[in-house]
C-alpha positions as CSV (number, residue, x, y, z in Angstrom):
1,M,38.9,-15.4,11.9
2,Q,40.4,-11.9,11.4
3,P,39.0,-9.0,13.6
4,N,37.4,-7.3,10.6
5,S,36.1,-10.6,9.3
6,R,34.6,-11.4,12.7
7,T,33.0,-7.9,12.9
8,L,31.5,-8.3,9.5
9,F,30.1,-11.8,10.4
10,L,28.5,-10.4,13.6
11,Q,27.1,-7.4,11.7
12,I,25.4,-9.7,9.0
13,A,24.2,-12.0,11.7
14,V,22.4,-9.1,13.5
15,V,21.0,-7.7,10.3
16,T,19.8,-11.3,9.2
17,G,18.3,-12.0,12.6
18,V,16.4,-8.6,12.7
19,C,15.1,-9.1,9.1
20,A,14.1,-12.8,9.9
21,F,11.9,-11.5,12.8
22,L,10.4,-8.5,10.9
23,F,9.9,-10.0,7.5
24,F,9.4,-13.7,8.0
25,F,8.2,-14.4,11.5
26,G,4.5,-15.0,11.7
27,L,3.9,-14.7,7.9
28,G,0.7,-16.7,8.2
29,A,-0.4,-15.3,11.6
30,F,-3.3,-13.7,9.8
31,G,-4.8,-14.3,6.4
32,L,-4.5,-12.6,3.2
33,V,-5.9,-9.1,3.4
34,G,-7.4,-6.6,0.9
35,A,-8.3,-7.5,-2.6
36,D,-4.6,-7.6,-4.1
37,E,-3.1,-10.2,-1.9
38,P,-5.6,-13.1,-2.4
39,R,-5.9,-12.4,-6.0
40,Y,-2.2,-12.4,-6.8
41,A,-1.9,-15.5,-4.6
42,Q,-4.6,-17.3,-6.6
43,I,-3.0,-16.2,-10.0
44,G,0.2,-17.7,-8.9
45,R,-1.7,-21.0,-7.8
46,E,-3.7,-21.3,-11.0
47,M,-0.5,-20.8,-13.1
48,L,1.4,-23.5,-11.0
49,E,-1.8,-25.9,-11.6
50,R,-1.7,-25.3,-15.2
51,H,2.1,-25.5,-15.4
52,D,2.0,-22.2,-17.5
53,W,5.0,-19.8,-17.0
54,V,3.6,-17.3,-19.5
55,T,0.0,-16.0,-19.1
56,P,-1.2,-14.9,-15.7
57,V,-4.6,-16.3,-15.2
58,L,-7.3,-15.8,-12.7
59,N,-10.3,-18.2,-12.7
60,G,-9.2,-19.7,-15.9
61,K,-9.1,-16.2,-17.7
62,P,-6.0,-14.2,-18.5
63,W,-5.3,-11.4,-16.0
64,L,-3.1,-8.9,-17.7
65,E,-2.9,-6.1,-15.1
66,K,0.6,-6.8,-13.9
67,P,3.7,-8.7,-15.5
68,V,4.8,-11.9,-14.2
69,L,7.7,-11.7,-11.6
70,L,5.6,-12.0,-8.5
71,Y,3.6,-15.0,-10.0
72,W,6.9,-16.8,-10.9
73,N,8.2,-16.4,-7.5
74,E,4.9,-17.5,-6.0
75,M,4.9,-20.6,-8.1
76,I,8.4,-21.4,-6.8
77,S,7.3,-20.8,-3.3
78,Y,4.3,-23.0,-3.6
79,S,6.5,-25.7,-5.3
80,L,8.8,-25.6,-2.3
81,F,6.4,-25.1,0.6
82,G,3.0,-26.1,-0.6
83,V,0.0,-23.7,-1.3
84,H,-0.4,-21.7,1.8
85,D,-1.1,-18.0,2.3
86,W,2.1,-17.4,4.0
87,A,3.9,-19.0,1.1
88,A,2.5,-16.4,-1.2
89,R,4.3,-13.7,1.0
90,V,7.7,-15.4,1.1
91,P,8.8,-13.8,-2.2
92,S,8.4,-10.3,-0.9
93,A,10.0,-11.1,2.3
94,L,13.0,-12.5,0.6
95,F,13.2,-9.5,-1.7
96,G,12.9,-7.1,1.3
97,F,15.9,-9.1,2.9
98,G,17.9,-8.9,-0.1
99,M,17.4,-5.2,-0.5
100,V,18.5,-4.6,3.2
101,L,21.6,-6.6,2.6
102,A,22.5,-4.7,-0.5
103,I,22.0,-1.4,1.4
104,F,24.4,-2.8,4.2
105,F,27.1,-3.6,1.6
106,F,26.6,-0.4,-0.3
107,T,26.9,1.8,2.6
108,R,29.8,-0.2,4.0
109,R,31.7,0.7,0.8
110,F,30.5,4.4,0.2
111,R,29.8,5.5,3.7
112,P,31.9,3.2,6.0
113,G,30.7,3.4,9.7
114,A,27.1,4.0,8.8
115,E,26.3,0.4,7.4
116,M,24.6,-0.9,10.4
117,D,22.4,2.1,10.9
118,A,21.5,2.0,7.1
119,A,20.6,-1.7,7.2
120,L,18.6,-1.6,10.5
121,I,16.8,1.6,9.6
122,A,15.8,0.0,6.3
123,A,14.7,-3.0,7.8
124,S,12.5,-1.2,10.4
125,L,10.9,1.4,8.2
126,A,7.1,1.0,8.5
127,A,6.6,0.7,4.6
128,V,9.4,-1.8,4.3
129,I,8.1,-4.0,7.0
130,G,4.5,-3.8,5.6
131,F,5.3,-4.5,1.9
132,S,7.9,-7.2,2.8
133,R,5.1,-9.1,4.5
134,G,2.6,-8.8,1.6
135,A,1.8,-10.9,-1.4
136,S,1.9,-7.9,-3.8
137,T,4.1,-6.5,-6.6
138,D,5.3,-3.5,-4.6
139,M,8.3,-5.1,-3.0
140,Q,9.1,-7.0,-6.2
141,I,9.7,-3.8,-8.0
142,S,11.0,-1.8,-5.2
143,A,13.8,-4.1,-4.2
144,P,15.3,-4.6,-7.6
145,F,14.8,-0.9,-8.4
146,C,16.7,0.1,-5.2
147,V,19.7,-2.3,-5.9
148,A,19.7,-1.0,-9.6
149,M,20.1,2.6,-8.4
150,L,22.8,1.6,-5.8
151,A,24.6,-0.3,-8.6
152,W,24.3,2.9,-10.7
153,W,26.0,5.0,-8.1
154,A,28.8,2.3,-7.6
155,W,29.3,2.4,-11.3
156,N,29.4,6.3,-11.4
157,E,31.9,6.3,-8.5
158,T,34.1,3.4,-9.6
159,G,33.8,3.4,-13.3
160,S,33.3,-0.5,-13.3
161,R,31.1,-1.6,-16.2
162,L,30.0,-4.7,-14.0
163,W,28.0,-2.4,-11.9
164,L,26.3,-0.8,-14.9
165,G,25.5,-4.2,-16.2
166,W,23.8,-5.0,-12.9
167,F,21.9,-1.7,-13.2
168,Y,20.4,-2.8,-16.5
169,V,19.6,-6.4,-15.2
170,L,17.9,-5.1,-12.1
171,L,15.9,-2.5,-14.1
172,A,14.8,-5.4,-16.2
173,A,13.6,-7.4,-13.1
174,G,11.6,-4.3,-12.1
175,T,10.1,-4.1,-15.4
176,L,9.0,-7.9,-15.1
177,A,7.6,-7.0,-11.6
178,K,5.4,-3.8,-12.7
179,G,6.3,-2.7,-16.0
180,P,8.0,0.4,-17.7
181,V,7.9,2.5,-14.5
182,A,11.1,1.0,-13.1
183,P,13.3,2.3,-16.3
184,G,11.1,5.4,-16.5
185,L,12.0,6.4,-12.9
186,A,15.6,5.6,-13.4
187,V,16.0,8.0,-16.5
188,L,14.3,10.7,-14.5
189,I,16.6,10.3,-11.5
190,V,19.9,9.9,-13.4
191,A,19.0,12.8,-15.8
192,A,18.1,15.0,-12.8
193,Y,21.4,14.0,-11.1
194,A,23.3,14.7,-14.5
195,G,21.5,18.1,-14.6
196,L,22.3,19.0,-11.0
197,R,26.0,18.4,-11.6
198,R,25.7,20.2,-15.0
199,E,27.4,17.2,-16.5
200,K,25.4,15.7,-19.3
201,S,28.1,13.1,-19.9
202,V,26.9,11.4,-16.6
203,F,23.7,10.8,-18.4
204,L,25.2,9.9,-21.8
205,R,27.7,7.5,-20.4
206,T,24.7,5.7,-18.7
207,V,23.2,5.1,-22.1
208,W,25.3,1.9,-22.8
209,L,24.4,-0.3,-25.9
210,P,25.4,-3.6,-24.1
211,G,23.2,-2.7,-21.2
212,F,20.2,-2.2,-23.5
213,L,21.0,-5.6,-25.0
214,I,21.0,-7.0,-21.5
215,Y,17.8,-5.3,-20.6
216,F,15.8,-6.6,-23.6
217,A,17.3,-10.1,-23.4
218,V,15.8,-10.3,-19.9
219,T,12.4,-8.6,-20.7
220,L,11.4,-9.3,-24.2
221,P,11.1,-13.1,-24.2
222,W,8.2,-12.9,-21.7
223,F,6.5,-9.8,-23.2
224,I,6.7,-11.4,-26.7
225,A,5.4,-14.7,-25.5
226,V,2.4,-13.3,-23.5
227,Q,1.6,-11.1,-26.5
228,I,1.5,-14.0,-28.9
229,R,-0.6,-16.0,-26.5
230,T,-2.9,-13.2,-25.7
231,P,-3.2,-10.5,-28.2
232,E,-5.0,-8.2,-26.0
233,F,-2.1,-8.0,-23.6
234,F,-0.7,-4.8,-25.2
235,R,-3.9,-2.8,-24.9
236,V,-4.8,-4.1,-21.4
237,F,-1.5,-3.8,-19.8
238,F,0.2,-0.8,-21.5
239,I,-2.8,1.3,-22.5
240,E,-5.2,0.6,-19.7
241,H,-3.1,-0.4,-16.8
242,N,-0.2,2.1,-17.3
243,L,-1.3,5.1,-19.4
244,E,-4.9,5.3,-18.4
245,R,-4.2,4.5,-14.7
246,F,-1.6,7.3,-14.6
247,G,-3.6,9.8,-16.6
248,T,-7.3,9.0,-15.7
249,N,-9.3,8.0,-12.5
250,L,-10.5,4.9,-14.2
251,Y,-9.8,2.7,-11.5
252,Q,-11.1,5.0,-8.8
253,H,-7.9,5.6,-6.7
254,Q,-8.1,9.4,-6.8
255,Q,-6.4,11.4,-4.1
256,P,-5.4,15.1,-3.6
257,F,-2.1,16.2,-5.0
258,W,-0.5,16.2,-1.4
259,Y,-1.7,12.8,-0.6
260,Y,2.0,11.4,-0.6
261,I,3.2,13.8,2.1
262,P,1.4,12.1,4.9
263,V,1.9,8.6,3.2
264,F,5.7,9.4,3.1
265,L,5.9,10.4,6.7
266,A,3.9,7.3,7.9
267,S,6.2,5.1,5.6
268,T,9.3,6.3,7.3
269,L,8.1,5.7,10.7
270,P,9.8,5.3,13.4
271,W,12.6,7.2,11.9
272,T,10.5,10.1,10.6
273,V,12.2,13.0,12.6
274,F,15.7,12.0,11.4
275,A,14.6,11.3,8.0
276,V,13.1,14.7,7.5
277,S,16.1,16.3,9.0
278,A,18.4,14.6,6.6
279,L,16.0,15.5,3.6
280,A,16.2,19.1,4.8
281,E,19.9,19.1,5.0
282,A,20.3,17.5,1.6
283,G,17.9,20.0,0.2
284,A,19.8,22.8,1.8
285,S,23.0,21.4,0.2
286,C,21.2,21.7,-3.2
287,V,20.1,25.2,-2.7
288,R,23.7,26.3,-1.7
289,L,24.9,24.6,-4.9
290,F,22.5,26.7,-7.0
291,R,23.2,29.9,-5.2
292,T,27.2,29.5,-5.5
293,G,27.4,27.4,-8.6
294,S,29.9,25.1,-6.8
295,D,30.5,23.2,-3.6
296,A,33.4,25.4,-2.7
297,G,34.9,22.5,-0.9
298,A,33.2,20.7,2.1
299,I,29.7,21.5,3.0
300,E,29.0,22.1,6.7
301,G,26.0,20.2,7.9
302,E,23.3,21.6,10.2
303,E,24.7,20.1,13.3
304,G,28.2,21.4,12.7
305,E,29.9,18.5,11.3
306,V,31.5,18.7,7.8
307,E,30.0,16.6,5.1
308,K,32.9,15.8,2.7
309,D,30.8,14.4,0.0
310,P,27.4,16.0,-0.5
311,W,26.8,14.4,-3.9
312,L,25.5,11.1,-2.4
313,A,23.1,13.0,-0.4
314,R,21.9,14.9,-3.4
315,F,21.6,11.8,-5.4
316,L,19.5,10.1,-2.6
317,L,17.4,13.1,-2.3
318,L,16.5,13.2,-6.0
319,W,15.8,9.4,-5.8
320,I,13.4,10.1,-3.0
321,A,11.7,13.2,-4.4
322,I,11.2,12.2,-8.1
323,P,9.1,9.2,-7.5
324,I,6.9,11.1,-5.0
325,V,6.4,14.1,-7.5
326,F,5.9,11.8,-10.4
327,F,3.2,9.7,-8.6
328,S,1.7,13.1,-7.0
329,I,1.0,14.2,-10.6
330,S,-0.7,10.8,-11.4
331,R,-4.5,10.7,-11.2
332,S,-4.3,7.4,-9.7
333,K,-2.7,7.1,-6.1
334,L,-2.1,4.1,-3.9
335,P,0.4,4.0,-0.9
336,G,2.7,1.3,-2.4
337,Y,3.3,3.5,-5.6
338,I,6.0,5.5,-3.7
339,L,7.6,2.5,-2.1
340,P,10.7,2.9,-4.6
341,A,11.4,6.2,-2.8
342,I,11.6,4.8,0.7
343,P,14.8,2.6,0.8
344,P,17.1,5.6,0.0
345,V,15.8,7.3,3.2
346,A,17.7,4.7,5.2
347,V,20.9,5.5,3.6
348,L,20.4,9.2,3.7
349,T,19.2,9.1,7.3
350,A,22.2,6.9,8.4
351,A,24.7,9.1,6.7
352,W,23.0,12.2,8.5
353,L,23.1,10.4,11.9
354,Q,26.8,9.6,11.3
355,S,27.6,13.3,10.5
356,A,25.7,14.5,13.4
357,R,27.1,12.1,16.0
358,E,26.5,13.2,19.6
359,A,25.1,16.7,18.4
360,I,21.5,15.8,17.7
361,S,19.2,18.2,19.2
362,R,17.1,17.7,22.2
363,W,13.8,18.4,20.4
364,R,14.6,15.8,17.8
365,L,15.4,13.2,20.4
366,L,12.2,14.1,22.3
367,L,10.0,13.8,19.1
368,H,11.7,10.6,18.1
369,A,11.1,9.0,21.6
370,L,7.3,10.1,21.4
371,I,7.0,8.4,18.2
372,C,8.6,5.1,19.5
373,G,6.2,5.3,22.4
374,A,3.2,6.0,20.1
375,L,4.1,2.9,18.2
376,A,4.1,0.7,21.2
377,G,0.9,2.1,22.4
378,G,-0.7,2.2,19.1
379,A,0.0,-1.6,18.8
380,L,-1.9,-2.2,21.9
381,L,-4.7,-0.2,20.4
382,V,-5.0,-2.3,17.3
383,P,-7.3,-5.2,18.5
384,W,-9.9,-2.5,19.7
385,R,-9.7,-0.5,16.5
386,M,-10.2,-3.8,14.5
387,N,-13.2,-4.5,16.4
388,R,-14.5,-0.9,16.0
389,V,-15.0,-0.6,19.7
390,S,-13.3,1.7,22.2
391,P,-11.3,0.2,24.9
392,P,-12.4,0.5,28.5
393,A,-11.0,3.3,30.6
394,A,-8.5,1.1,32.5
395,T,-7.0,-0.3,29.1
396,Q,-6.9,3.4,27.8
397,A,-4.9,4.2,30.9
398,L,-2.7,1.2,30.4
399,I,-2.0,2.1,27.0
400,A,-1.2,5.7,27.9
401,V,1.2,4.6,30.5
402,V,3.1,2.1,28.2
403,T,3.4,4.9,25.6
404,A,4.8,7.3,28.1
405,V,7.2,4.6,29.6
406,V,8.6,3.5,26.3
407,A,9.0,7.1,25.0
408,L,10.9,7.9,28.4
409,L,13.0,4.9,28.1
410,V,14.0,5.7,24.6
411,L,14.6,9.3,25.5
412,L,16.9,8.3,28.6
413,A,18.8,5.6,26.7
414,V,19.8,7.8,23.7
415,R,20.6,10.7,26.0
416,R,23.0,8.5,28.0
417,G,24.3,6.3,25.3
418,G,24.3,8.8,22.4
419,T,23.6,7.8,18.7
420,R,25.5,4.4,19.2
421,I,22.6,3.3,21.1
422,L,20.0,5.0,19.1
423,R,19.4,1.9,16.6
424,L,18.8,-0.4,19.6
425,A,16.6,2.0,21.4
426,T,14.6,2.4,18.3
427,L,14.4,-1.2,17.4
428,A,13.2,-2.5,20.8
429,P,9.8,-0.9,20.5
430,V,9.5,-1.9,17.0
431,L,10.2,-5.5,17.5
432,L,7.8,-5.5,20.5
433,A,5.0,-4.0,18.5
434,I,5.4,-6.3,15.6
435,G,5.6,-9.2,18.1
436,F,2.4,-8.1,19.7
437,L,0.5,-7.7,16.4
438,L,1.8,-11.2,15.2
439,R,0.9,-13.0,18.3
440,P,-1.8,-11.7,20.9
441,A,-3.4,-9.4,18.2
442,A,-3.2,-11.7,15.2
443,S,-6.6,-13.6,15.5
444,V,-8.4,-10.4,16.0
445,I,-6.7,-9.0,12.9
446,D,-7.6,-12.2,11.0
447,Q,-11.2,-12.2,12.2
448,A,-11.7,-8.6,11.3
449,N,-9.9,-8.4,7.9
450,S,-9.4,-11.8,6.1
451,A,-11.6,-13.9,4.2
452,R,-9.7,-16.8,5.9
453,A,-12.1,-16.3,8.9
454,I,-15.2,-16.3,6.7
455,Q,-14.0,-19.6,5.1
456,A,-13.4,-21.0,8.5
457,E,-16.9,-20.1,9.5
458,L,-18.3,-21.7,6.4
459,Q,-16.3,-25.0,7.3
460,A,-17.6,-24.8,10.9
461,A,-21.3,-24.7,9.4
462,G,-20.5,-27.7,7.4
463,A,-20.7,-26.0,4.0
464,P,-19.4,-28.3,1.2
465,A,-16.2,-27.6,0.1
466,R,-16.9,-27.4,-3.7
467,M,-20.4,-25.9,-3.5
468,P,-20.5,-22.7,-5.7
469,M,-19.9,-19.5,-3.9
470,A,-21.5,-16.0,-4.6
471,V,-21.3,-12.6,-2.8
472,F,-23.8,-9.8,-2.7
473,N,-23.0,-6.1,-1.8
474,V,-19.7,-6.9,-0.1
475,K,-16.2,-5.6,-0.6
476,R,-13.9,-6.9,-3.2
477,D,-11.7,-8.1,-0.4
478,V,-14.3,-10.6,0.6
479,E,-14.8,-11.6,-3.0
480,Y,-11.1,-12.3,-4.0
481,G,-10.3,-13.6,-0.5
482,L,-13.0,-16.4,-0.8
483,N,-11.8,-17.0,-4.4
484,Y,-8.4,-17.9,-2.9
485,Y,-9.4,-19.6,0.2
486,R,-11.9,-21.8,-1.5
487,N,-9.9,-22.1,-4.6
488,Q,-13.0,-21.6,-6.9
489,P,-14.6,-18.7,-8.9
490,V,-16.8,-16.5,-6.8
491,T,-20.0,-15.1,-8.6
492,R,-21.1,-11.6,-7.7
493,Y,-24.7,-11.1,-7.9
494,E,-24.5,-7.4,-9.1
495,R,-22.1,-8.3,-11.9
496,D,-22.8,-11.9,-12.9
497,G,-26.4,-12.5,-11.9
498,I,-27.8,-15.2,-9.6
499,P,-26.4,-18.6,-10.0
500,A,-29.1,-21.2,-11.1
501,G,-28.1,-23.9,-8.7
502,K,-27.8,-24.2,-5.0
503,H,-25.0,-22.1,-3.7
504,L,-23.4,-20.4,-0.7
505,L,-23.8,-16.6,-0.4
506,A,-21.9,-14.0,1.6
507,A,-23.8,-10.7,2.1
508,P,-23.7,-7.8,4.6
509,E,-25.3,-8.3,8.0
510,G,-29.0,-7.8,8.2
511,S,-29.5,-8.3,4.5
512,R,-31.5,-11.5,4.7
513,D,-34.7,-9.9,3.6
514,A,-33.0,-8.1,0.6
515,V,-31.4,-11.5,-0.4
516,S,-34.7,-13.3,-0.1
517,S,-36.3,-10.8,-2.3
518,K,-33.8,-10.9,-4.8
519,V,-33.7,-14.7,-5.2
520,A,-37.5,-15.3,-4.7
521,P,-39.2,-17.8,-4.7
522,R,-36.0,-19.7,-3.5
523,H,-35.3,-20.7,-0.1
524,V,-32.6,-18.8,1.8
525,A,-31.2,-20.2,5.1
526,R,-28.7,-18.5,7.2
527,I,-25.7,-20.8,8.1
528,G,-23.3,-18.4,9.9
529,R,-22.1,-15.0,10.6
530,L,-18.8,-13.1,11.1
531,S,-19.7,-10.2,13.2
532,Q,-16.3,-8.6,13.0
533,Q,-16.7,-8.2,9.2
534,H,-20.4,-7.7,9.5
535,V,-20.8,-10.5,7.0
536,E,-23.7,-13.1,7.1
537,L,-23.5,-16.5,5.2
538,F,-26.4,-18.0,3.5
539,M,-27.4,-21.2,1.7
540,V,-29.6,-20.5,-1.3
541,S,-31.6,-23.4,-2.6
542,N,-32.1,-24.6,-6.2
543,I,-34.6,-23.0,-8.4
544,K,-38.0,-24.7,-7.6
């Protein structure tokens, strides 16, 4: 094996190993959480049971909020591994891994020497780890969109139409994941870049007839098929869940305009200090461009190094900024909406670190070390926060010591070894924190957040597996979670009324009298309780 080939093999092995741990290890350590994970997992299961690859179905009824890519991938995963909660998460983990590899090879080609930093930064960003481990549509759109934009840059630099073709294919995949937002964001980013360069031909050359044919060949078959099967699809998906979701607060996800600033900072942990520095330098480069009207040769970076090709940094800056601004305008805001803006942070930060070399300022290193320490200490705090109790004074002191020691070790390691040791010094506390959350803390997270624990409590109480299930005054997380873990529809008293027959009921702690009053004169027997989620479980008798 040639030296270059051996180096490449070792680099890929390291990236693969890190991704295997961060994305795949302990995927089932705790159950599905929130409302979306169990709902999407159940839709994939029902489509598989029905052998229906067209219409997303939940409890036997069409569920048309999102396109079909995640459900297809879940169906394949279930077919290979069986129906498990962790199997529902495998598609996102695979997409996250593929995205990191694409970033590695892209940076190796267009910013050689920074590829390991780019890949490992991408893999260890908080948002990438979180969404790569979730059974949701966010990574299903973000990974194809990321690789599409990388392919567009490769085409723009090399002129190879093969890359432009992949750009259209991957935007089509993003459309099948979450709808028209993928091509919409791409148009805005490419148009902004062409405007920044004052070269409209950059945009016009992107508008490629064979590319449109490729895009529609990938997307239209499913959209046409589902519209024929369910004529209400256009209204529900395009009008309600795209236009109205963007322009109104119909789904009650309203947040202030600045909401995505803290979300972005949290999403880029633990690399936030260097990410913000890279963004600031790219922004300064754009300002200089506007002031002078040209690059006037090389651009000198903040740390004294000369940046010979500022256009990649500017492109990445636009790619980051435009989705954040776009979704800041939206009336409906959720953290996952800006995930497509997070992967380019890794490339931009890696390029900035490469330019900075040994000249990174002390205050940046200090802040970065403190963040690494805080991540380690914060992981130790999670079980206590999940149980909504304060840790004892001795535990608080231990967490403070761990935070300080980790921060000091990171600082000393980087001061001694320079930026070449930075990725290892940063990855170590990230890997330790994730390992702690997925092993010692996993059962606490499960008990406090997942309906899997509620189902386990029902099974321990001897509740019949197929007895009808209802909920009353609990979060949607409990409703959809029980829907998945019991694999049956769940009745909500407030929405559907009270079932006529004997049934199980999940209700808030201390609500037995309210339940008895609501179902009177039927008998209500408490059969269990999950104190961590403040949920009580009852058996409600038949109508007398």
